[in-house]
PADREN-169098 format. One record per residue: residue in one letter; x, y negated, z of N, C-alpha, C in turn. Coordinates in steps of 0.02 Angstrom, whole numbers, padded with zeros to 5 digits, always signed. Each point is the difference from the previous one (the first is absolute). Example, Ala and Ser with C-alpha at 12.3 -4.5 7.8 and 13.67 -1.06 7.14 Angstrom:
// residues 2
A+00660+00284+00390-00045-00059+00000+00045-00060+00000 S-00018-00053-00036+00042-00059+00003-00039-00055+00037 
***
This chain:
// residues 381
M+01232+00826-01053-00031-00042+00052+00033+00016+00067 S+00028-00050+00033+00037+00011+00062-00038-00026+00060 L+00024+00018+00059-00027-00024+00064+00052-00043+00034 D-00020-00059+00024+00048-00041+00037+00002+00022+00073 N+00043-00032+00039+00009+00021+00070-00064-00007+00041 D-00037-00054-00013-00063-00010+00038-00049+00056-00016 E-00004+00019-00064-00046+00054-00019+00022+00066+00030 I+00064+00012+00003+00025+00062+00031-00020+00003+00073 R+00004-00056+00035-00022-00001+00070-00076+00010+00005 R-00037-00033-00044-00072+00003+00001-00025+00072-00011 Y+00031+00034-00048-00023+00067-00019+00042+00056+00030 S+00035-00014+00054+00048+00049+00027-00033+00066+00018 R-00063-00003+00026-00033+00063+00020-00021+00041-00061 H-00008-00034-00057-00010+00037-00062+00065+00030-00025 L+00053-00039+00005+00063+00019-00032+00030+00063+00032 I-00016+00013+00063+00028+00059+00032-00043+00062-00012 L-00056-00008-00035-00040+00058-00021+00031+00028-00064 P+00018+00064+00000+00030+00029-00060-00044-00006-00061 E-00068+00001+00011-00047-00003-00056-00004-00071-00029 V+00026-00049+00036-00001-00069-00025+00071-00022-00016 G+00038-00017+00052+00069-00021-00011+00005-00063-00041 M+00061-00018-00019+00011-00060-00040-00034+00006-00069 A+00005+00059-00029-00028+00009-00067-00076-00007+00001 G-00032+00029+00052-00073-00005+00005-00023-00070+00015 Q+00037-00036+00043-00020-00068+00016+00005-00045-00061 K+00049+00013-00042+00005-00038-00062-00058+00016-00047 K-00023+00062+00001-00060+00018-00039-00061-00040+00024 L-00007-00004+00066-00057-00039+00027+00005-00073-00021 K+00060-00027+00002+00009-00070-00019-00015-00011-00073 A+00011+00050-00041-00011-00005-00072-00073+00014-00020 T-00041+00021+00049-00069+00020-00015-00048-00059+00006 S-00048-00002-00046-00052-00051+00003-00068+00034+00009 V-00041-00029+00043-00066+00029+00016-00053-00053-00007 L-00054+00017-00034-00058-00045-00005-00053+00024+00048 C-00018-00041+00049-00051+00015+00050-00064-00036-00019 I-00051+00038-00017-00064-00029-00019-00043-00007+00062 G-00004-00061+00025-00036-00014+00062+00047-00016+00057 A-00012-00056+00033+00040-00020+00058-00044-00001+00062 G-00041+00052+00007-00047+00004+00056+00019+00054+00049 G-00049+00043+00018+00011+00051+00051+00055+00049-00017 L-00004+00030-00059+00052+00047-00021+00062-00036-00022 G-00009-00055-00037+00058-00036-00026+00045-00028+00054 S-00027-00015+00058+00040-00028+00055+00056+00046+00022 P-00015+00060+00026+00055+00044+00021+00043+00023-00058 I-00030+00010-00058+00039+00022-00058+00054-00052-00014 A-00020-00062-00011+00047-00052-00020+00051-00014+00055 M-00022+00000+00063+00046-00016+00055+00054+00053+00007 Y-00020+00064-00004+00051+00053+00007+00044+00005-00062 L-00027-00015-00058+00042+00001-00060+00052-00055+00003 A-00021-00059+00023+00048-00055+00007+00053+00017+00051 A-00021+00027+00057+00048+00018+00052+00048+00054-00023 A-00025+00046-00043+00042+00056-00024+00051-00021-00052 G-00010-00060-00028+00049-00024-00049-00020+00008-00072 I-00065+00011-00014-00023-00001-00070+00016-00069-00029 G+00032+00000-00058+00027-00063-00025-00051-00051-00024 R-00055+00025-00028-00051-00046-00027-00069+00027+00014 I-00042-00043+00029-00069+00019+00015-00046-00051-00034 G-00046+00025-00040-00051-00043-00029-00065+00009+00038 L-00035-00054+00013-00064+00002+00036-00054-00028-00045 V-00052+00039-00012-00057-00022-00039-00059-00011+00047 D-00018-00062+00011-00057-00016+00044-00022-00071-00012 F-00065-00010-00008-00027-00067-00014-00042-00026+00058 D-00005+00039+00054-00045-00016+00055+00034-00046+00051 E-00040-00026+00046+00025-00041+00055-00010+00038+00066 V+00042-00017+00049-00003+00033+00065-00063-00021+00038 D-00037+00049+00025-00061-00012+00039+00010+00026+00071 F-00036-00027+00048+00006+00023+00069-00012+00075+00006 S-00048+00026-00041-00015+00071+00004+00057+00044-00025 N+00049-00029-00035+00058+00039-00024+00049+00015+00056 L+00003-00042+00051+00056+00002+00047+00002+00063+00043 Q-00055+00036+00004-00004+00061+00040+00044+00055-00029 R+00019-00005-00063+00038+00054-00032+00052-00025-00050 Q-00006-00060-00026+00045-00024-00053+00058-00038+00032 I+00050+00038+00022+00052-00028+00043+00052-00042-00037 L-00007-00006-00065+00042-00048-00037-00017-00071+00019 H-00061-00011+00026-00027-00066+00011-00014-00013+00074 G+00005-00063+00021-00015-00019+00069-00056-00050+00003 T-00019-00018+00061-00056-00046+00010+00011-00066-00037 D+00061-00025+00000+00014-00064-00033-00006+00005-00076 D-00003+00061-00027-00005+00009-00072-00072+00000-00026 V-00049-00001+00045-00070+00002-00022-00013-00058-00048 G-00028+00017-00057-00014-00050-00052+00054-00006-00052 R+00059+00028+00014+00055-00003-00049-00006+00057-00050 P+00028-00008-00060+00003+00057-00046+00041+00057+00030 K-00025+00061-00007+00035+00058+00030+00070+00009-00028 G+00008-00012-00065+00066+00008-00030+00051-00047+00031 E-00021-00062+00012+00045-00050+00030+00019+00020+00071 S-00049+00021+00039+00012+00022+00068+00045+00061+00002 A-00015+00049-00045+00038+00062-00003+00073-00013-00018 K+00012-00044-00048+00068-00014-00021+00041-00028+00058 E-00029-00044+00039+00035-00028+00058+00019+00055+00050 T-00048+00044+00013+00012+00054+00048+00056+00046-00025 L-00004+00019-00063+00050+00046-00028+00069-00031-00003 N+00003-00064-00016+00065-00034-00002+00030-00007+00070 S-00044-00005+00050+00026-00003+00069+00026+00067+00023 I-00029+00055-00027+00024+00067+00017+00066+00013-00035 N+00004-00018-00064+00060+00014-00039+00009-00051-00055 P+00041-00050+00010+00010-00052-00051+00034+00026-00063 N+00028+00060+00004+00033+00029-00059-00050+00029-00050 C-00062+00006+00021-00052+00030-00043-00031-00055-00043 Q-00002+00011-00065-00034-00047-00045-00074+00015+00001 V-00040-00051+00016-00073+00009+00004-00033-00043-00054 D-00034+00033-00045-00036-00034-00055-00075+00002+00016 V-00031-00058+00003-00071-00004+00014-00039-00011-00064 H-00047+00044-00013-00045-00006-00058-00069-00017+00027 K-00015-00064+00003-00065-00022+00028-00053+00006-00054 T-00021+00061-00009-00050+00014-00052-00035+00065+00015 M-00057+00009-00029-00034+00065+00002+00028+00043-00055 I+00016+00063+00015+00023+00044-00053-00059+00021-00043 T+00007-00008-00065-00054+00014-00047+00026+00041-00059 S-00045+00021-00042+00021+00036-00060+00042-00043-00046 D-00008-00066+00005+00038-00045-00043+00073-00009+00023 N+00012+00004+00067+00067-00016+00024+00036+00059+00033 A-00034+00057+00009+00029+00055+00039+00065+00026-00031 M+00001+00010-00064+00060+00028-00032+00059-00047+00009 D-00011-00065-00008+00054-00049+00008+00024-00004+00072 L-00047+00006+00048+00019-00002+00070+00041+00061+00020 I-00020+00058-00022+00030+00063+00023+00065+00016-00036 K+00005-00017-00064+00056+00021-00041+00069-00015+00029 P+00012-00059+00031+00068-00015+00024+00021+00039+00063 Y-00046+00036+00031+00015+00032+00064+00010+00076-00009 D+00041+00028+00046+00014+00072-00003-00056+00043+00029 I-00029-00023+00054-00050+00038+00037-00058-00046+00016 V-00061+00027-00003-00060-00038+00017-00032+00032+00061 V-00023-00042+00046-00034+00026+00059-00069-00032+00004 D-00051+00042+00008-00070-00020+00000-00023-00014+00071 G-00009-00064+00016-00026-00020+00065-00068-00032-00005 T-00040+00022-00050-00064-00032-00014-00056+00034+00038 D-00060-00029-00005-00057+00027+00038-00063+00005-00043 N+00009+00003-00067-00059+00006-00042+00015+00046-00060 F-00051+00032-00025+00010+00051-00052+00021-00028-00067 P-00027-00056-00024+00024-00025-00065+00075-00011-00001 T+00028-00029+00054+00072-00014+00000+00040+00064+00007 R-00026+00050+00036+00036+00064+00006+00006+00034-00068 Y-00056+00002-00037+00002+00031-00067+00044-00041-00047 L-00004-00065+00003+00042-00043-00042+00074+00012+00015 T+00018-00001+00064+00070+00011+00019+00024+00068-00023 N-00041+00051+00010+00018+00067-00021+00013+00004-00075 D-00047-00027-00039+00005+00005-00072+00060-00037-00027 A+00012-00060+00027+00058-00039-00023+00065+00036+00017 C+00004+00029+00059+00061+00036+00020+00012+00061-00044 V-00053+00037-00016+00008+00058-00044+00023-00021-00069 L-00031-00052-00028+00018-00023-00067+00072-00026-00002 L+00024-00027+00056+00068-00027+00002+00051+00049+00029 G-00024+00059+00022+00046+00050+00028+00029-00019+00067 K-00039-00036+00041+00023-00021+00066-00034+00042+00055 P+00037+00019+00052-00032+00034+00056-00045-00048+00039 N-00058+00026+00020-00051-00039+00035-00009+00030+00070 V+00024-00036+00051-00004+00024+00069-00066-00023+00030 Y-00045+00047+00010-00070-00014+00016-00014+00008+00074 G-00045-00042+00026-00025+00006+00067-00069-00030+00005 S-00042+00026+00043-00065-00031+00013-00020+00014+00072 I-00042-00044+00027-00020+00004+00070-00074-00015+00007 F-00031+00029+00052-00070-00016+00016-00014+00025+00071 R-00024-00046+00041-00018+00015+00069+00059+00031+00038 F+00002+00066+00010+00054+00032+00036+00040+00049-00044 E-00013-00001-00064+00031+00048-00045+00039-00033-00056 G+00053+00033-00021+00040-00026-00055+00027+00057-00042 Q+00024-00018-00059+00031+00049-00044+00055-00032-00041 A+00047+00041-00023+00057-00025-00038+00023+00054-00048 S+00028-00022-00057+00029+00045-00048+00046-00041-00046 V+00035+00035-00044+00039-00032-00052-00024+00027-00067 F-00028-00044-00041-00024+00020-00066+00053-00017-00051 A+00025+00052-00034+00056-00010-00046+00001+00053-00053 P-00043-00005-00052+00003+00048-00055+00069+00001-00034 S+00037-00056+00002+00067-00001-00030+00048+00044+00039 M-00019+00020+00061+00041+00045+00040-00037+00067+00010 D-00042+00017-00049-00037+00064-00002-00053+00006+00054 G-00025-00056+00024-00053+00001+00049-00066-00024-00029 P-00054+00005+00039-00065-00025-00023-00005-00076+00007 C-00054-00027-00027-00015-00071+00009-00064-00007+00042 Y-00019-00061+00016-00058-00012+00042-00064+00028-00033 R-00003-00003-00066-00060+00026-00035-00005+00076+00006 C+00057+00034+00009-00002+00073+00010-00036+00016+00066 L+00009-00044+00050-00031+00010+00065-00072-00025-00001 Y-00011-00059-00028-00066-00031-00003-00016-00018-00072 P-00027+00048-00039-00014-00014-00071-00050-00057-00010 E-00048-00005+00047-00051-00052-00006-00004-00039+00065 P-00011-00066-00004-00009-00039+00062-00068+00015+00031 P-00007-00011+00065-00065+00009+00032-00048-00054-00024 P-00066+00012+00005-00048-00052-00019+00011-00064+00042 P-00011-00059-00029+00009-00062+00037-00039+00000+00065 G+00033-00020+00055-00032-00004+00065-00003+00066+00038 M+00020+00055-00032-00004+00065+00033+00053+00005+00055 V+00060-00026-00013+00053+00001+00050+00006-00069+00031 P-00015-00008+00065+00005-00066+00031+00071-00026+00001 S+00007-00066-00004+00066-00030+00006+00020-00003+00073 C+00063-00018+00013+00022-00007+00069-00038-00057+00035 A-00019-00051-00039-00039-00054+00029-00069+00024+00023 E-00027+00051-00034-00065+00026+00017+00005+00055+00053 G+00050+00044-00008+00005+00058+00044+00051-00005+00055 G+00047-00049-00005+00050-00009+00051+00062+00042-00012 V+00055-00018+00034+00062+00038-00005+00040-00011+00064 L+00028+00055+00027+00044-00005+00058+00062-00040-00019 G+00017-00049+00040+00053-00047-00019+00068+00032-00014 V+00018+00054+00037+00065+00031-00010+00001+00049-00058 L-00058+00019-00026-00003+00050-00054+00040-00021-00062 P-00009-00061-00025+00041-00019-00058+00075+00000+00015 G+00018-00010+00064+00070+00004+00018+00028+00070-00010 I-00040+00050+00018+00022+00069-00007+00004+00020-00073 I-00054-00013-00038-00002+00019-00070+00051-00042-00040 G+00005-00064+00016+00047-00043-00035+00072+00021+00011 C+00016+00022+00061+00067+00024+00015+00016+00064-00039 I-00051+00043-00009+00010+00060-00040+00013-00019-00073 Q-00037-00049-00025+00013-00023-00069+00070-00029-00007 A+00021-00040+00049+00067-00029-00002+00053+00055+00002 T-00012+00052+00039+00046+00057+00003+00007+00033-00068 E-00057+00010-00033+00001+00032-00066+00039-00043-00051 I-00008-00065+00004+00036-00045-00045+00075+00006+00010 I+00021+00000+00063+00072+00005+00015+00027+00067-00023 K-00038+00055+00009+00022+00065-00024+00007+00001-00076 L-00048-00031-00035+00004-00004-00072+00061-00040-00022 A+00013-00055+00034+00057-00042-00018+00066+00037+00012 L+00003+00038+00054+00061+00037+00017+00008+00064-00041 G-00057+00027-00024+00003+00065-00032+00010+00056+00050 E-00025-00010+00061+00009+00049+00054-00068+00026+00024 G+00001+00061+00027-00060+00027+00031-00051+00024-00051 T-00058+00019+00025-00055+00024-00042-00057-00050+00002 P-00011-00037-00053-00052-00051+00001-00070+00031-00001 L-00050-00041+00013-00070+00023+00001-00029+00007-00070 I+00039+00022-00047-00024+00012-00067-00035+00068-00001 G-00062+00001-00023-00038+00062+00001-00028+00019+00068 R+00002-00048+00046-00025+00012+00068-00039-00061+00023 L-00057+00011+00030-00039-00054+00031+00002+00009+00075 M+00029-00048+00035+00005+00004+00073-00060-00035+00031 L-00036+00034+00043-00059-00026+00034+00015-00009+00074 Y-00023-00056+00028+00015-00014+00070-00064-00022+00036 N-00010+00028+00059-00056-00019+00043+00028-00026+00066 A-00009-00064+00012+00029-00031+00060-00034+00023+00064 L-00065+00012-00002-00036+00020+00061+00024+00069+00024 D+00011+00045-00047+00024+00067+00018+00076+00004+00001 M+00034-00053-00026+00073-00001-00008+00022+00063-00036 K-00031+00010-00059+00016+00059-00041+00017-00021-00071 F+00052+00032-00027+00017-00006-00070-00016+00066-00034 R-00025-00004-00060-00006+00060-00040+00016-00017-00073 E+00012+00050-00038+00024-00010-00068-00042+00040-00050 V-00016-00031-00056-00037+00033-00054+00045+00000-00061 K+00007+00057-00032+00040+00004-00061-00040-00030-00058 L+00035-00039-00041-00031-00030-00059+00034+00029-00062 R-00040+00012-00051+00027+00024-00063-00018-00048-00056 R+00045-00006-00045-00013-00042-00059-00056+00032-00041 D-00049-00039-00018-00058+00025-00037+00016-00002-00074 P+00004+00058-00033+00015-00001-00072-00053-00036-00042 K-00060-00008+00030-00054-00036-00035-00005-00073+00021 C+00047-00024+00041-00002-00069+00022+00002-00047-00061 P-00046-00048-00001-00003-00044-00059+00060-00046-00007 L+00041-00004+00054+00058-00046-00001+00066+00038-00007 C+00011+00051+00042+00064+00035+00000-00005+00072-00022 G-00059+00019-00026-00010+00069-00021+00030+00015-00068 E-00017+00058-00027+00029+00023-00063-00025-00039-00060 N-00062-00024+00005-00029-00040-00055-00030-00064+00027 P+00042-00048+00019-00025-00061+00032-00045-00042-00046 T-00053-00025+00031-00045-00045-00037+00007-00072+00025 V+00029-00008+00060+00015-00068+00026+00072-00016-00018 T+00008-00041-00050+00067-00017-00024+00017-00074+00011 K-00047-00037+00027+00012-00070+00017-00045-00019+00058 L+00013-00056+00030-00041-00022+00058-00070-00018-00023 I-00048+00013+00044-00070-00010-00016-00031-00052+00047 D-00066-00008-00004-00037-00044+00046-00016+00042+00062 Y+00037-00011+00054-00006+00044+00059-00060-00019+00043 E-00022-00061-00002-00062-00018+00035-00058+00038-00031 H-00003+00000-00065-00054+00037-00035+00007+00075+00012 F+00062+00026-00002+00012+00071+00012-00026+00021+00069 C+00007-00044+00049-00023+00015+00068-00072-00022+00013 G-00034-00021-00053-00071-00017+00006-00014-00066+00034 I+00049-00046+00000-00009-00064+00033-00018-00053-00052 E-00055-00034+00012-00022-00052-00047+00042-00062+00007 P+00016-00034-00055+00038-00063+00005-00040-00053+00037 E+00036-00044+00035-00033-00051+00041-00004-00066-00038 S-00014+00003-00064-00002-00061-00040-00054-00048+00024 E-00061+00025+00002-00056-00040+00024-00040+00041+00049 P-00005-00023+00063-00039+00038+00049-00073+00006-00021 R-00025+00061+00002-00070+00010-00019-00041+00014+00062 E-00061-00024-00001-00045+00012+00057-00023+00072-00002 N+00003+00031+00059-00024+00068+00006-00069-00003+00031 P-00051+00027-00033-00068-00003+00027-00008+00037+00066 D+00048+00042+00017-00004+00037+00064+00034-00038+00057 E+00025-00060-00013+00037-00037+00051-00035-00064+00019 V+00010-00020+00064-00021-00065+00024+00061-00032+00033 T-00004-00065+00014+00055-00036+00030-00006-00001+00076 V+00052-00021+00034-00004-00007+00073-00049-00055+00019 Q-00011-00049-00044-00051-00050+00013-00069+00032+00002 D-00012+00047-00047-00063+00037+00001-00007+00041+00063 M+00055+00030+00021-00001+00040+00062-00017-00045+00060 K+00027-00060+00001-00014-00046+00056-00074-00019+00001 K-00028-00013-00059-00072-00017-00003-00042+00058+00027 A+00019+00061-00017-00038+00058+00023+00003+00006+00076 L+00059-00015+00029+00008+00005+00072-00036-00058+00036 D-00001-00059-00032-00030-00059+00032-00076-00002-00006 D-00028+00033-00050-00072-00005-00014-00032+00069+00001 P-00027+00022+00057-00031+00066+00005-00059+00009-00047 S-00032-00057-00020-00059+00005-00043+00017+00028-00069 L+00065-00001-00019+00020+00029-00064-00005+00076+00000 N-00003+00028+00060-00006+00073+00009+00057+00037-00036 I+00060-00025+00011+00060+00032-00027+00045+00020+00058 R+00019+00063+00003+00045+00023+00053+00072+00005-00027 V+00047-00019+00042+00071+00004-00018+00031+00057+00040 I+00038+00043-00033+00035+00054+00034+00074-00002-00018 D+00041+00026+00045+00073+00001-00006+00022+00073-00009 V+00038+00015-00053+00020+00069-00011+00076+00011+00012 R+00031-00045+00038+00069+00010+00019+00004+00051+00057 E+00061+00012+00024+00010+00047+00054-00001-00036+00068 P-00014+00036+00055-00004-00032+00066+00062-00038+00019 D+00059+00026-00016+00062-00035+00016+00004-00069-00033 E-00027-00004-00061+00001-00064-00035-00048-00050+00032 V-00056+00025+00025-00048-00045+00032+00029-00031+00063 E+00045+00036+00033+00034-00029+00058+00045-00058-00019 I+00026+00002-00062+00043-00054-00023-00041-00061-00018 A-00052+00011-00039-00041-00056-00025-00070+00025-00013 N-00050-00039+00019-00069+00019-00014-00044-00060-00006 V-00058+00010-00031-00051-00051-00006-00055+00018+00049 E-00013-00044+00046-00047+00015+00054-00069+00019-00026 G-00026+00053+00029-00068+00022-00017-00005+00048-00058 V+00057+00018-00031-00001+00045-00057+00015+00071+00024 P-00046+00047-00008+00011+00069+00024+00050+00037-00044 L+00032+00050+00031+00053+00037-00034-00025+00068-00024 Y+00012+00013-00064-00014+00065-00030+00062+00020-00040 P+00051+00028+00033+00064+00013-00035-00009+00043-00062 L+00034-00019-00053-00005+00037-00063+00019+00073+00010 S+00049+00013+00043+00022+00069+00011-00054+00043+00031 R-00049-00031+00034-00053+00038+00033-00068-00009-00034 L-00001-00039-00054-00064-00017-00031-00040+00062-00022 P+00031+00052-00026-00040+00059-00019-00037+00032+00059 E+00026-00011+00062-00031+00028+00059-00055-00045+00028 I+00008-00066-00008-00043-00047+00037-00045-00043-00044 F+00003+00009-00067-00039-00045-00042-00076+00009+00009 T-00020+00059+00027-00071+00011+00011-00029-00047+00054 N+00044-00034+00037-00023-00049+00049-00020-00066-00034 L+00014-00006-00064-00017-00060-00037-00066+00009-00037 D-00034-00055-00015-00065+00001-00034+00011-00007-00075 P-00017+00049-00040+00011-00004-00073-00041-00055-00034 N-00050-00027+00034-00041-00054-00029+00023-00070+00023 Q+00052-00002+00042+00026-00063+00026+00053-00028-00048 T+00006-00066-00003+00054-00032-00038+00061-00006+00046 Y+00058+00023-00025+00062-00001+00039+00055-00038-00038 Y+00034-00044+00037+00063-00028-00023+00055+00039+00037 I+00046+00029-00038+00052+00043+00029+00067-00035-00005 H+00036-00004+00057+00066-00031-00004+00053+00045+00031 C+00062-00011-00022+00058+00036+00026+00057-00050+00008 K+00061+00019-00014+00056-00047+00007+00004-00046-00061 A-00002+00030-00059+00011-00041-00060-00050+00014-00056 G-00045+00048+00009-00051+00013-00050+00007+00066-00037 V+00052+00040+00016+00010+00064-00035-00043+00054+00032 R+00006+00008+00065-00039+00052+00034-00074-00015+00001 S-00018-00063+00002-00071-00018-00001-00032+00021-00066 M+00038-00005-00055-00026+00023-00065-00007+00075-00002 K+00047+00036+00032-00005+00073+00004-00062+00019+00041 A-00011-00036+00055-00059+00014+00041-00064-00013-00039 L+00000-00054-00038-00058-00016-00042-00015+00057-00048 M+00051+00026-00033-00011+00054-00049-00025+00063+00035 F+00028+00014+00059-00023+00059+00036-00073-00006+00020 L-00019-00057+00028-00069-00010+00022-00049+00000-00059 R+00023-00029-00055-00043-00002-00060-00013+00072-00024 E+00051+00042+00003-00009+00070-00021-00048+00038+00047 N-00011-00029+00059-00044+00032+00049-00066-00037+00008 G-00020-00036-00052-00068-00027-00003-00008-00072+00023 F+00053-00034+00020-00005-00069+00020+00002-00045-00062 K-00046-00048-00003-00007-00041-00060+00022-00073+00009 Y-00004-00026+00061+00009-00072+00010+00067-00011+00037 L+00053+00001-00038+00068-00002+00029+00043-00052-00036 K+00041-00034+00039+00050-00046-00028+00065+00008+00040 S+00056-00004-00035+00066+00001+00031+00024-00072+00008 V+00028-00016+00058+00023-00068+00013+00070-00009-00029 K+00006-00041-00050+00063-00010-00035+00052-00031+00048 G+00058+00031+00003+00054-00026+00042-00004+00020+00073 G-00057+00027+00022-00007+00026+00068+00017-00050+00054 I+00023+00027+00056+00013-00042+00059+00061-00046-00012 T+00042+00018-00049+00056-00045-00017-00027-00065-00028 S-00048+00004-00046-00031-00061-00027-00041-00037+00053 W-00030+00038+00045-00038-00031+00055+00047-00044+00042 S+00059+00026+00014+00049-00039+00038+00023-00061-00038 E+00009+00007-00065+00026-00056-00041-00052-00053-00014 E-00063+00021-00007-00051-00047-00024-00054-00018+00051 I-00009+00042+00050-00055-00012+00047+00026-00015+00071 D+00039+00044+00028+00021-00007+00070+00074+00016+00007 P+00044-00051+00001+00072+00012+00007+00020+00029+00067 N-00045+00001+00048+00016+00030+00065+00000+00076-00003 V-00028+00028-00053+00003+00072-00011+00070+00016-00028 P+00039+00041+00034+00070+00013-00023+00002+00035-00067 K+00050-00016-00039+00014+00037-00062+00053+00052+00016 Y-00007+00059-00030+00048+00053+00014+00016+00038-00064 
***
């Protein structure tokens, strides 16, 4: 595989590095990378890989660009809102480097298609934000002998590693043998994320991919890098391969892909079932409009969120402070509890019920549904 004159000019700053040179740049051109996710992490990963001269980039993403993505997903611009992320990403990457082949896989990665998606690529990079896909990606990579360049972000913190049992390193299951209970770890949509954080972690992932492709340096195999943006501190934790790991251990019991939604305790969304502990935003509106119903509505979001959007007349009892202040509530009163989307309100309901409250309901969809169904003047965030 050769480089033409235009490529030599494009990659000149690489070519004068002894660790890269012409031979290394040809290795990059011959390398194929599958990026799972074209969002916060996938944006800097794919952009820097294209700029560096990786010959083929595959993008797995079935989502569309939303306004809330633009704060961190720099592959996409305002004019791309509503477009498929893969389509928008391909245009951006081709504008950065037309020599890079970009393959768009507009699909959700599943146990049925993961092996076929991953098999043609040399390196896989995990830019996802949910546990079922992380475990699926890990397992497929181990079974196929592919290195899995991992990264995750939340609020102001991020982490990165390279999981590669084929290179004598641990896998994701060695670090996290079991997923957390559903709803225990808030998503970025629920907890927020600093916009530049995926840029930092994504650039680290891109660096690891380039090192693997070149065969230079010491990759993050057997090491978990932790980053705190508020303190501007990096620290490192050593990881060891678990001989009892069910996937990469001495006696593996996971020899094929499984149902990862079930493994992570997530119920299938075949038919929505009514939860007796939930009410709708229409019910919440009736309670606010008709005092004779004797139903009080409380908000368990944080004060910063109330500044963004609020429902007039609803008092604030932040979930983070509820153990300190719940005694201000009447255990014999009926309460409708709302938050942003219905996750924290259900946690508040369970906490209050454990403390003797009997008449409680969680508002399904929270203030997001209120904005969509009751009052569009309330901002969505």
